[in-house]
DRENVOTI-431239 format. One record per residue: x, y negated, z negated of N, C-alpha, C in turn; chain. Coordinates in Angstrom, 3 decimals. Atoms other than C-alpha are relative to their C-alpha. Example, Ala and Ser with C-alpha at 12.3 -4.5 7.8 and 13.67 -1.06 7.14 Angstrom:
BEGIN
      n.u      n.v      n.w     ca.u     ca.v     ca.w      c.u      c.v      c.w mol
    0.890    1.190    0.000   12.300    4.500   -7.800    0.900   -1.200    0.000   A
   -0.820    1.190    0.060   13.670    1.060   -7.140   -0.770   -1.090   -0.730   A
//
This chain:
BEGIN
      n.u      n.v      n.w     ca.u     ca.v     ca.w      c.u      c.v      c.w mol
    1.350    0.546   -0.025    4.101   16.284    6.973    0.014   -1.259    0.843   A
   -0.023    1.130   -0.918    3.557   13.949    9.901   -1.422   -0.412    0.327   A
    1.349    0.445   -0.316    0.577   11.821   10.952   -0.638    0.844    1.093   A
    0.724   -0.828   -0.959   -2.109   13.579   12.949    0.176   -0.487    1.418   A
   -0.178    0.548   -1.335   -1.612   11.230   15.889    0.759   -1.298   -0.100   A
   -0.766    1.247   -0.032    0.652    8.359   16.864   -0.176   -0.653    1.368   A
    0.282    0.504   -1.333   -1.023    6.702   19.853    0.576   -1.375    0.282   A
   -0.444    1.369   -0.189    0.484    3.253   19.283    1.511   -0.057   -0.063   A
   -1.464    0.111    0.033    4.131    2.542   20.220    0.460   -0.832   -1.179   A
   -0.526    0.680    1.173    6.399    1.237   17.465   -0.019   -1.511    0.145   A
   -0.044    1.448   -0.209    6.480   -2.222   19.055   -1.380   -0.637   -0.044   A
    1.357    0.527   -0.025    2.693   -2.582   18.973   -0.555   -0.138   -1.420   A
    0.557    0.179    1.351    0.718   -3.909   15.975   -0.993    1.086   -0.359   A
    0.998   -0.940    0.507   -1.223   -1.448   13.852   -0.997   -0.706   -0.914   A
    0.908    0.813    0.803   -2.750   -4.120   11.583    0.094   -1.441    0.496   A
    0.050    1.385   -0.461   -3.853   -7.522   12.912   -1.103   -0.739   -0.765   A
    0.948    0.849    0.722   -5.522  -10.204   10.802    0.111   -1.402    0.589   A
   -0.004    1.309   -0.659   -6.547  -13.462   12.490   -1.050   -0.916   -0.623   A
    0.918    1.036    0.472   -8.081  -16.579   10.906   -0.972    0.461   -1.063   A
    0.896   -0.627    0.972   -9.489  -14.669    7.922   -0.271   -0.912   -1.188   A
    0.451    0.634    1.241  -11.494  -16.370    5.159   -0.817    1.020   -0.782   A
    0.810   -0.904    0.830  -12.937  -14.436    2.228   -0.249   -0.601   -1.365   A
    0.370    0.322    1.365  -14.811  -15.208   -0.970   -0.993    1.041   -0.482   A
    0.930   -0.973    0.560  -16.726  -12.921   -3.317   -1.398   -0.583   -0.184   A
    1.291    0.659    0.160  -19.522  -15.479   -3.649    0.044   -1.359    0.681   A
    0.025    1.318   -0.644  -20.586  -18.539   -1.625    0.192   -1.150   -0.992   A
   -0.127    1.056    1.003  -20.543  -20.499   -4.896    1.415   -0.090   -0.560   A
   -1.365   -0.017    0.500  -16.908  -19.631   -5.571    0.968   -0.452    1.093   A
   -0.993    0.388   -1.009  -13.771  -20.977   -3.859    0.521    1.219    0.753   A
   -0.544   -1.079   -0.805  -12.103  -18.915   -1.165    1.134    0.706   -0.737   A
   -1.105   -0.791    0.538   -9.908  -16.094   -2.401    1.139    0.048    1.009   A
   -0.959    0.020   -1.097   -8.161  -15.943    0.985   -0.484   -0.998    1.045   A
    0.381    1.062   -0.932   -8.101  -18.759    3.520    0.952   -0.019    1.189   A
   -0.757    0.080   -1.249   -6.963  -18.805    7.159    1.221    0.919   -0.002   A
   -1.074   -0.990    0.068   -4.929  -15.635    6.764    0.277    0.567    1.387   A
   -0.468   -0.641   -1.224   -2.931  -14.440    9.750    1.136    0.942   -0.369   A
   -1.010   -0.994    0.345   -0.891  -11.260    9.491    0.064    1.042    1.107   A
   -0.199   -1.037   -1.009    0.582   -8.826   11.999    1.022    0.995   -0.532   A
   -0.875   -1.061    0.474    2.101   -5.491   10.967    0.139    1.027    1.116   A
   -0.253   -0.937   -1.084    3.725   -3.246   13.561    0.114    1.426   -0.513   A
   -0.193   -1.402    0.337    3.905    0.519   13.617    1.421    0.210   -0.498   A
   -1.257   -0.325    0.667    6.708    1.843   11.374    0.601   -1.196   -0.724   A
   -0.428    1.113    0.831    6.948   -1.522    9.648   -0.083    0.424   -1.461   A
    0.145   -0.156    1.452    7.498   -1.577    5.879   -0.068   -1.401   -0.581   A
    0.244    1.356    0.476    6.082   -4.619    4.147   -0.605    0.063   -1.399   A
    0.601    0.070    1.331    5.314   -5.512    0.550   -0.745   -1.319   -0.141   A
    0.811    1.167    0.288    2.679   -7.948   -0.624    0.311   -0.437   -1.420   A
   -0.342    0.519    1.323    3.826  -10.124   -3.515   -0.751   -1.307   -0.219   A
    0.674    1.249    0.319    2.238  -13.050   -5.319   -0.571    0.042   -1.399   A
    0.519    0.068    1.372    0.644  -14.215   -8.559   -1.296    0.783   -0.152   A
    1.296   -0.624    0.278   -2.280  -12.462  -10.223   -1.114   -0.927    0.467   A
    1.095    0.799   -0.532   -5.473  -13.619   -8.548    0.314   -0.663    1.325   A
   -0.375    0.622   -1.266   -3.600  -14.627   -5.402   -0.656    0.619    1.212   A
    0.727   -0.615   -1.109   -5.567  -12.181   -3.236    0.646    1.243    0.583   A
   -0.705   -1.156   -0.562   -3.189   -9.226   -2.750   -0.914    1.213    0.137   A
    0.879   -1.172   -0.027   -5.634   -6.453   -3.685   -1.197   -0.246    0.907   A
    1.116    0.345   -0.891   -8.453   -8.258   -1.890    0.396    0.194    1.455   A
   -0.466   -0.159   -1.376   -6.389   -8.327    1.304    0.087    1.475    0.372   A
   -0.079   -1.440   -0.273   -5.728   -4.577    1.043   -1.397    0.581    0.219   A
    1.365   -0.521   -0.140   -9.446   -3.872    0.566   -0.650   -0.462    1.301   A
    0.503    0.471   -1.287  -10.253   -5.986    3.621    0.586    0.838    1.134   A
   -0.638   -0.834   -1.020   -7.743   -3.996    5.688   -0.617    1.393    0.015   A
    0.630   -1.328    0.100   -9.367   -0.783    4.434   -1.455    0.000    0.453   A
    1.408    0.081   -0.363  -12.817   -2.034    5.412   -0.935    0.115   -1.176   A
    0.842   -0.054    1.194  -14.065   -1.963    1.812   -0.685   -1.336   -0.251   A
    0.587    1.331    0.070  -14.805   -5.704    2.062   -0.094   -0.555    1.412   A
    0.201    0.612   -1.308  -15.988   -7.837    4.967    0.283   -1.495   -0.086   A
   -0.316    1.428    0.075  -14.552  -11.294    5.662   -1.163   -0.867    0.453   A
    1.009    0.952   -0.455  -16.796  -14.329    6.028    0.380   -0.603    1.363   A
   -0.479    0.597   -1.237  -14.638  -15.538    8.899    1.267    0.719    0.418   A
   -1.226   -0.601   -0.502  -11.933  -14.118   11.126   -0.187    1.428    0.464   A
    0.055   -1.332   -0.592  -11.064  -10.738   12.581    1.123    0.866   -0.567   A
   -0.986   -0.994    0.424   -9.291   -7.591   11.378   -0.076    1.173    0.974   A
   -0.093   -1.208   -0.821   -8.128   -4.796   13.649    1.069    0.904   -0.596   A
   -0.932   -1.003    0.506   -6.480   -1.622   12.379    0.079    1.106    1.040   A
   -0.191   -0.975   -1.070   -5.005    0.708   14.992   -0.905   -0.322    1.187   A
    0.766    0.475   -1.150   -6.856   -1.387   17.560   -1.498    0.022   -0.162   A
    1.440   -0.119    0.209  -10.296   -0.898   15.985   -0.400   -0.690   -1.294   A
    0.437    0.492    1.309  -12.431   -2.312   13.167    0.387    0.992   -1.088   A
   -0.470   -0.897    1.055  -11.254   -0.889    9.816   -0.922    1.174   -0.290   A
    0.943   -1.069    0.330  -14.426    1.152    9.276    0.117    1.198    0.927   A
   -0.088   -1.086   -0.971  -13.649    3.237   12.355    1.260    0.830   -0.091   A
   -1.281   -0.711    0.051  -10.183    4.421   11.307    0.379    0.421   -1.425   A
   -0.311   -0.264    1.410  -10.469    5.233    7.602    0.741    1.307   -0.215   A
   -0.685   -1.281    0.167   -9.309    8.842    8.047    1.472   -0.090    0.375   A
   -1.399    0.163   -0.398   -6.040    7.500    9.464    0.761   -0.898   -0.973   A
   -0.610    0.846    1.016   -5.323    5.416    6.348    0.108    0.773   -1.304   A
   -0.172   -0.589    1.319   -3.904    6.668    3.056    0.091   -1.108   -1.025   A
    0.119    1.106    0.958   -4.809    4.482    0.074    0.201    0.499   -1.421   A
   -0.161   -0.256    1.428   -3.603    4.522   -3.525   -0.439   -1.251   -0.738   A
    0.497    1.198    0.692   -5.664    2.124   -5.680    0.863   -0.349   -1.200   A
   -0.758    0.450    1.161   -4.197    0.081   -8.500   -0.440    0.733   -1.259   A
    0.537   -0.691    1.161   -6.480    1.712  -11.057   -0.905    1.119    0.480   A
    0.869   -1.129   -0.344   -8.141    5.115  -10.867   -1.010    0.203   -1.120   A
    1.057   -0.216    0.978  -11.493    5.494  -12.624   -0.465    1.454    0.115   A
    0.388   -1.407   -0.020  -12.342    9.060  -13.588   -0.640    0.359   -1.329   A
    0.648   -0.508    1.198  -14.452   10.953  -16.078    0.917    1.030   -0.640   A
   -0.936   -0.947    0.616  -12.053   12.660  -18.526   -0.631    1.345   -0.321   A
    0.680   -1.269    0.280  -14.682   15.349  -19.161   -0.241    0.821    1.265   A
    0.243   -0.724   -1.245  -14.953   16.286  -15.485    1.171    0.957    0.247   A
   -1.076   -0.998   -0.042  -12.969   19.537  -15.057    0.687    0.120    1.360   A
   -0.684   -0.023   -1.290  -11.108   18.581  -11.873    1.489    0.227   -0.246   A
   -1.426   -0.274    0.132   -7.561   19.920  -11.426    0.803   -0.981    0.852   A
   -0.889    0.838   -0.807   -4.566   18.115   -9.985   -0.111    0.393    1.475   A
    0.161   -0.456   -1.384   -4.892   20.259   -6.843   -1.313   -0.504    0.591   A
    1.286    0.500   -0.483   -8.568   19.280   -6.557    0.108   -1.468    0.418   A
   -0.157    1.422   -0.303   -7.597   15.592   -6.650    0.769   -0.183    1.309   A
   -0.818    0.146   -1.203   -4.930   16.002   -3.974   -0.768    0.476    1.229   A
    0.802   -0.492   -1.126   -7.294   18.024   -1.764   -1.023   -1.022    0.472   A
    0.935    1.040   -0.424   -9.640   15.036   -1.743    0.552   -0.817    1.167   A
   -0.592    0.682   -1.139   -7.178   13.498    0.693   -0.307    0.660    1.329   A
    0.343   -0.732   -1.224   -8.313   16.113    3.206   -1.472   -0.125    0.367   A
    1.420    0.159   -0.304  -12.001   15.161    3.045   -0.175   -0.710    1.351   A
    0.224    0.559   -1.323  -13.253   14.429    6.537    0.834    0.644    1.084   A
   -0.846   -0.681   -0.985  -10.552   16.519    8.220   -0.572    1.360    0.390   A
    0.547   -1.320   -0.272  -12.596   19.726    8.077   -1.445   -0.148    0.471   A
    1.327    0.211   -0.576  -15.720   19.915   10.278   -1.127    0.692   -0.744   A
    1.064   -0.794    0.597  -17.638   22.475    8.205   -0.235   -0.313   -1.464   A
    0.268    0.435    1.357  -17.364   20.818    4.815    0.729    0.745   -1.085   A
   -0.786   -0.654    1.037  -14.967   23.166    3.023    1.469    0.013    0.436   A
   -1.431    0.080   -0.258  -11.212   23.295    2.743    0.499    1.256    0.700   A
   -0.614   -1.099   -0.730   -9.229   25.434    5.162    1.407    0.252   -0.538   A
   -1.367   -0.307    0.420   -5.809   27.026    4.722    0.939   -1.159    0.327   A
   -0.853    1.129   -0.380   -4.249   24.071    6.561   -0.130   -1.151   -0.999   A
    0.203    1.050    1.001   -5.801   21.672    4.036    0.779    0.315   -1.274   A
   -0.701   -0.389    1.223   -4.349   23.612    1.123    1.520   -0.078    0.190   A
   -1.439    0.122   -0.265   -0.922   23.746    2.772    0.426   -1.465   -0.056   A
   -0.323    1.429    0.032   -0.993   19.956    3.246    0.019   -0.516   -1.434   A
    0.051    0.433    1.394   -1.986   19.462   -0.392    1.197    0.537   -0.778   A
   -1.146   -0.586    0.689    0.728   21.837   -1.624    1.292   -0.714    0.384   A
   -1.200    0.708   -0.444    3.362   20.040    0.459    0.066   -1.382   -0.646   A
    0.036    1.319    0.633    2.244   16.665   -0.904    0.354    0.098   -1.480   A
   -0.339   -0.206    1.406    2.422   18.000   -4.473    1.495    0.250   -0.170   A
   -1.429   -0.269    0.085    5.935   19.291   -3.818    0.816   -1.276    0.202   A
   -0.692    1.256   -0.239    7.025   15.905   -2.450    0.005   -0.882   -1.246   A
    0.100    0.805    1.216    5.833   14.276   -5.671    0.432    0.770   -1.244   A
   -0.512   -0.829    1.103    7.349   17.087   -7.794   -1.088    0.300   -1.036   A
    1.135   -0.302    0.870    3.957   18.083   -9.199   -0.551    1.403    0.228   A
    0.564   -1.305   -0.334    3.537   21.603   -7.842   -0.238    0.862   -1.240   A
    0.171   -0.795    1.221    3.933   23.070  -11.364   -1.239   -0.413   -0.791   A
    1.199    0.478    0.695    0.891   21.037  -12.473   -1.263    0.171    0.838   A
    1.109   -0.074   -0.955   -1.400   22.006   -9.579   -1.308    0.448   -0.648   A
    1.224   -0.539    0.607   -3.873   23.908  -11.779   -0.327   -0.634   -1.355   A
    0.302    0.714    1.237   -3.742   21.560  -14.762   -1.154   -0.969    0.223   A
    1.073    0.990   -0.110   -6.764   19.384  -15.478    0.608   -1.379    0.149   A
   -0.522    1.332   -0.312   -6.187   15.909  -14.098    0.016   -0.889   -1.239   A
    0.115    0.859    1.177   -7.305   14.291  -17.364    1.043    0.300   -1.061   A
   -0.933   -0.391    1.062   -4.670   16.130  -19.414    1.446   -0.361    0.304   A
   -1.378    0.339   -0.323   -1.540   14.983  -17.575    0.252   -1.470   -0.328   A
   -0.358    1.358    0.405    0.319   11.748  -18.303   -0.427   -1.028    1.045   A
    0.377    1.067   -0.926   -0.450    8.380  -16.728    0.896   -0.039    1.218   A
   -0.915   -0.019   -1.143    2.666    8.545  -14.561   -0.258    1.172    0.915   A
    0.316   -1.171   -0.819    1.780   12.051  -13.402   -1.293   -0.200    0.774   A
    1.247    0.283   -0.726   -1.738   10.917  -12.524    0.270   -0.925    1.182   A
   -0.325    0.916   -1.092   -0.273    8.075  -10.451    0.660    0.760    1.148   A
   -0.665   -0.783   -1.040    1.974   10.506   -8.584   -0.980    0.939    0.698   A
    1.015   -0.849   -0.620   -1.021   12.808   -8.006   -0.836   -0.795    1.000   A
    0.768    0.839   -0.919   -2.927    9.927   -6.415    0.813   -0.333    1.248   A
   -0.862    0.208   -1.168    0.050    9.215   -4.164    0.029    1.273    0.844   A
    0.043   -1.266   -0.732    0.095   12.914   -3.251   -1.305    0.134    0.783   A
    1.286   -0.036   -0.709   -3.602   12.624   -2.347    0.069   -0.796    1.298   A
   -0.144    0.821   -1.210   -2.755    9.830    0.104    0.900    0.687    1.021   A
   -0.906   -0.690   -0.913    0.127   11.848    1.570   -0.677    1.198    0.654   A
    0.671   -1.187   -0.535   -2.083   14.910    2.022   -0.910   -0.328    1.173   A
    0.916    0.392   -1.075   -4.317   12.951    4.386    0.683   -0.081    1.358   A
   -0.759    0.171   -1.245   -1.517   12.806    7.015   -0.293   -1.348    0.634   A
    0.362    1.328   -0.490   -2.307    9.112    7.321    1.133   -0.631    0.800   A
   -0.976    0.750   -0.789   -0.576    6.914    9.889    0.453   -1.258   -0.717   A
   -0.327    1.200    0.768   -0.635    3.955    7.507   -0.227    0.307   -1.475   A
    0.133   -0.147    1.445    0.000    4.154    3.759   -0.143   -1.380   -0.626   A
    0.224    1.245    0.732   -1.411    1.348    1.594   -0.031    0.337   -1.485   A
   -0.132   -0.317    1.416   -0.361    1.472   -2.049   -0.059   -1.283   -0.813   A
    0.202    1.179    0.837   -1.552   -1.039   -4.638    0.651    0.245   -1.363   A
   -0.763   -0.153    1.249    0.989   -1.289   -7.502    0.256    1.483   -0.308   A
   -0.177   -1.445    0.201    2.078    2.363   -7.093    0.935    0.343   -1.144   A
   -0.943   -0.304    1.075    4.763    2.056   -9.778   -0.564   -0.270   -1.391   A
    0.619    0.209    1.304    2.310    1.182  -12.540   -0.061    1.329   -0.750   A
    0.081   -1.162    0.904    2.538    3.630  -15.461    0.962    1.127    0.332   A
   -1.000   -1.033   -0.211    5.554    5.520  -14.126    1.355   -0.522   -0.463   A
   -1.285    0.412    0.545    9.076    5.490  -15.532    0.965   -0.381    1.119   A
   -0.954    0.517   -0.977   12.162    4.063  -13.834    0.492    1.084    0.944   A
   -0.482   -1.082   -0.859   13.403    7.421  -12.568   -1.044    0.380    1.041   A
    1.076   -0.328   -0.949   10.011    8.206  -11.004   -0.181   -1.116    1.017   A
    0.116    1.142   -0.902    9.896    4.703   -9.533    1.069    0.054    1.083   A
   -1.080   -0.091   -0.977   13.264    5.146   -7.868   -0.240    1.151    0.971   A
    0.306   -1.139   -0.864   12.217    8.564   -6.554   -1.116   -0.342    0.988   A
    1.109    0.384   -0.861    9.007    7.069   -5.187    0.486   -0.848    1.166   A
   -0.465    0.865   -1.081   10.798    4.362   -3.217    0.918    0.752    0.959   A
   -0.799   -0.838   -0.891   13.279    6.929   -1.869   -0.918    0.813    0.920   A
    0.968   -0.750   -0.799   10.290    9.000   -0.716   -0.663   -0.897    1.035   A
    0.634    0.920   -0.941    8.607    5.966    0.852    0.938   -0.341    1.164   A
   -0.970    0.290   -1.054   11.803    5.204    2.757    0.030    1.128    1.022   A
    0.028   -1.144   -0.904   11.719    8.719    4.193   -1.313    0.036    0.797   A
    1.301   -0.014   -0.680    7.994    8.523    4.990   -0.113   -1.102    1.034   A
    0.062    1.137   -0.908    8.529    5.185    6.720    0.560    0.315    1.391   A
   -0.495   -0.399   -1.320   10.270    7.021    9.543   -1.135    0.375    0.935   A
    1.122   -0.448   -0.825    6.890    8.273   10.735   -1.298   -0.728   -0.318   A
    1.219    0.694    0.423    4.366    5.965    9.000    0.300   -1.460   -0.276   A
   -0.059    1.382    0.459    3.717    2.308    8.427   -0.290   -0.002   -1.502   A
    0.145    0.030    1.451    4.038    1.474    4.725   -0.280   -1.429   -0.457   A
    0.385    1.291    0.566    2.251   -1.423    2.986   -0.185    0.198   -1.500   A
    0.007   -0.185    1.454    2.783   -1.817   -0.762   -0.207   -1.340   -0.695   A
    0.137    1.138    0.909    1.507   -4.325   -3.307    0.917    0.259   -1.189   A
   -0.921   -0.193    1.116    4.225   -4.816   -5.917    0.412   -1.341   -0.587   A
   -0.572    1.175    0.645    5.578   -7.300   -8.440    1.514    0.097   -0.100   A
   -1.428   -0.230    0.156    9.078   -5.812   -8.324    0.739   -0.480    1.240   A
   -0.653    0.588   -1.159   10.869   -8.139   -5.928    1.392    0.583    0.194   A
   -1.299   -0.638   -0.125   14.177   -6.424   -6.693   -0.054    1.230    0.892   A
    0.154   -1.165   -0.856   13.000   -3.152   -5.198   -0.481   -0.402    1.394   A
    0.477    0.457   -1.306   11.275   -5.086   -2.414    1.178   -0.251    0.929   A
   -1.123    0.366   -0.843   14.616   -6.365   -1.157    0.865    1.203    0.371   A
   -0.826   -1.164   -0.287   16.210   -2.910   -1.260   -0.684    1.007    0.906   A
    0.724   -0.990   -0.797   13.504   -1.038    0.631   -0.731   -0.615    1.190   A
    0.907    0.504   -1.023   11.118   -3.238    2.623    0.716   -0.841    1.046   A
   -0.521    0.835   -1.075   11.796   -4.903    5.948   -0.488   -1.444   -0.138   A
    0.578    1.344    0.098    9.480   -7.838    5.255   -0.781   -0.146   -1.292   A
    0.799    0.340    1.172    7.720   -9.559    2.390   -1.105   -0.945    0.449   A
    1.125    0.905   -0.244    4.260  -11.120    2.669   -0.366   -0.656   -1.324   A
    0.322    0.753    1.201    3.772  -13.830    0.054   -1.476   -0.384    0.064   A
    1.453    0.173   -0.012    0.061  -13.884   -0.827   -0.414   -0.862   -1.179   A
    0.555    0.898    1.014   -1.390  -16.816   -2.728   -1.047   -0.864    0.689   A
    1.118    0.554   -0.775   -4.705  -17.632   -1.045    0.311    0.011    1.498   A
   -0.479   -0.152   -1.363   -2.767  -17.934    2.200    1.119    1.030    0.017   A
   -1.029   -1.023   -0.145   -0.174  -15.497    3.547    1.124   -0.532    0.872   A
   -1.198    0.367   -0.757    3.361  -16.300    4.664    0.962    1.166   -0.074   A
   -0.912   -1.140   -0.019    5.767  -13.562    5.744    1.431   -0.464    0.180   A
   -1.426    0.278   -0.071    9.540  -13.524    5.421    0.757    1.314    0.169   A
   -0.937   -1.124    0.145   12.363  -11.095    6.131    0.503    0.026   -1.437   A
   -0.427   -0.073    1.395   13.581   -9.823    2.776    1.300   -0.770   -0.226   A
   -1.274    0.704    0.151   16.963  -11.452    3.435   -0.190   -1.471   -0.343   A
    0.225    1.416    0.253   15.329  -14.872    3.072   -0.567   -0.280   -1.388   A
    0.494    0.214    1.356   14.023  -14.311   -0.463    1.051   -0.694   -0.855   A
   -0.894    0.609    0.979   15.597  -16.667   -2.985   -0.825   -0.523   -1.166   A
    0.681    0.421    1.214   14.779  -18.086   -6.399   -0.982   -1.120    0.215   A
    0.889    1.141   -0.228   13.275  -21.320   -5.132   -1.297    0.444    0.661   A
    1.193   -0.491   -0.692   10.898  -19.491   -2.794   -0.932    0.717   -0.971   A
    0.810   -0.754    0.945    9.731  -17.215   -5.587   -0.661   -0.918   -1.007   A
    0.588    0.958    0.937    9.198  -20.118   -7.982   -1.148   -0.760    0.650   A
    1.084    0.672   -0.710    7.105  -21.908   -5.343   -1.222    0.908    0.105   A
    1.103   -0.947   -0.151    5.020  -18.760   -4.862   -0.739    0.204   -1.308   A
    0.613   -0.323    1.284    4.418  -18.028   -8.542   -0.331   -1.233   -0.832   A
    0.418    1.231    0.653    4.108  -21.667   -9.585    0.670   -0.282   -1.320   A
   -0.696    0.286    1.246    6.727  -21.815  -12.321    1.236    0.836   -0.131   A
   -1.214   -0.766    0.234    9.774  -20.245  -13.866   -0.335    1.496   -0.055   A
    0.169   -1.444    0.029   10.064  -16.520  -13.261    1.357    0.637   -0.248   A
   -1.236   -0.742    0.233   12.637  -13.953  -14.315    0.236    0.932    1.172   A
   -0.349   -0.856   -1.120   14.389  -12.262  -11.410    0.989    1.056   -0.468   A
   -0.878   -1.100    0.380   15.970   -8.853  -11.979    0.623    0.559    1.272   A
   -0.687   -0.483   -1.184   18.598   -7.812   -9.477    0.128    1.516   -0.040   A
   -0.191   -1.435   -0.137   18.711   -4.227   -8.215    1.077    0.220    1.058   A
   -1.125   -0.185   -0.917   22.137   -4.283   -6.546   -0.277   -0.580    1.375   A
    0.221    0.676   -1.272   21.158   -6.754   -3.878    0.341   -1.465   -0.191   A
   -0.266    1.432    0.029   21.900  -10.340   -3.005   -1.187   -0.747    0.567   A
    1.046    0.864   -0.529   19.212  -12.965   -2.595    0.684   -1.120    0.759   A
   -0.676    1.010   -0.810   20.332  -15.175    0.250   -0.971   -0.585    0.990   A
    0.820    0.630   -1.036   18.972  -17.485    2.926   -0.672   -1.241   -0.504   A
    0.626    1.270    0.348   17.039  -20.699    2.972   -1.388    0.213   -0.545   A
    1.392   -0.033    0.463   13.708  -21.471    1.358   -0.914   -0.431    1.129   A
    0.991    0.396   -0.992   10.638  -21.696    3.520   -0.965   -0.984   -0.645   A
    0.954    0.976    0.482    8.386  -24.663    3.119   -1.383    0.605   -0.027   A
    1.358   -0.538    0.060    4.771  -23.989    2.118   -0.678   -0.081    1.367   A
    0.711   -0.046   -1.280    2.794  -22.901    5.175    0.885    0.371    1.164   A
   -0.878   -0.349   -1.090    5.895  -22.122    7.229    0.075    1.503    0.135   A
   -0.060   -1.431   -0.256    6.012  -18.693    8.837    1.419    0.371    0.397   A
   -1.406   -0.326   -0.231    9.555  -17.341    8.558    0.138    1.451    0.407   A
   -0.291   -1.345   -0.445   10.235  -14.312   10.643   -1.175    0.924    0.087   A
    1.165   -0.859   -0.104    6.690  -13.055   11.007    0.062    0.820    1.261   A
//
C-alpha cells in the first residue's frame, strides 16, 4: 500500500508553518504563538508537551480544520484545505453512535471517501481496506459491528481507515490510547515500515518510544522547538512539562545537551 503520488522529493518540505498564532477566542490568550515548523518528506516526528500545550490544535491547523489568526501553513505546497485527500488522520477520540449498525469494514472504507468519482466503492477501494485491516490484524473482525469490539480494536480500526486512504502524510493523535503494550509495540513497528514511503507525524506522551522510532521531537508548549531525539534528556523534559516527571526507558539512552527555551536545536 503506497501513496497515490509522491511529487515532492525527500529533501523538500511537505509541511511548512511560518509565524503562526492561534486562539479559539479573541478574549482568550493564544494557544499557539509564533510557531515555525518544517517537516520534510519521509520525516518521522512526534509532538510532545503538556496537556493544553497546543499539540492537538497544531495537528488540526495542519489538517485545515482550524484557521490561524496569523501566519501561513503549507502542506504539500498548498493550503491544507486543498490536499485533504492526501492526508491520513487518526483523531485522539472517536465519537460514534453505538446504535448505528456500521461494521469495522464500513469504518475502514471511509478512508476511501473522495477517491471514487461516482460516489460508491469500487473493487480497488475494498482491496485497499482489506489490506489495511490485515496490516492492523483486524481482518477477522471486518464484518463485526464497530460498537461491539474493544477500545483497542476500535483504535486500530481507525488507524486502518487512515492507511486505507493511501495518504502521503499520516497524522496520528495519541494513537496508543486504549491499546495494550503488545499492540503498541506492533503499531510502532508498522509505523517504522510505513515511514519508508510516508511522512509520519504522531502526538504522543511516550517519550521512551519517541526516542526509539522518531527522527525528531517537536516540543509543543504554546511555542514549538524541535530537537533530534538524541538530544532529549531529563532537564529538557522537565523544562517542557514544568516540573518533575517520571521517565521510563525503553532500551535507549538519553544523551546530549539541554536546549535553552526558544532555542531551535536541529530543526
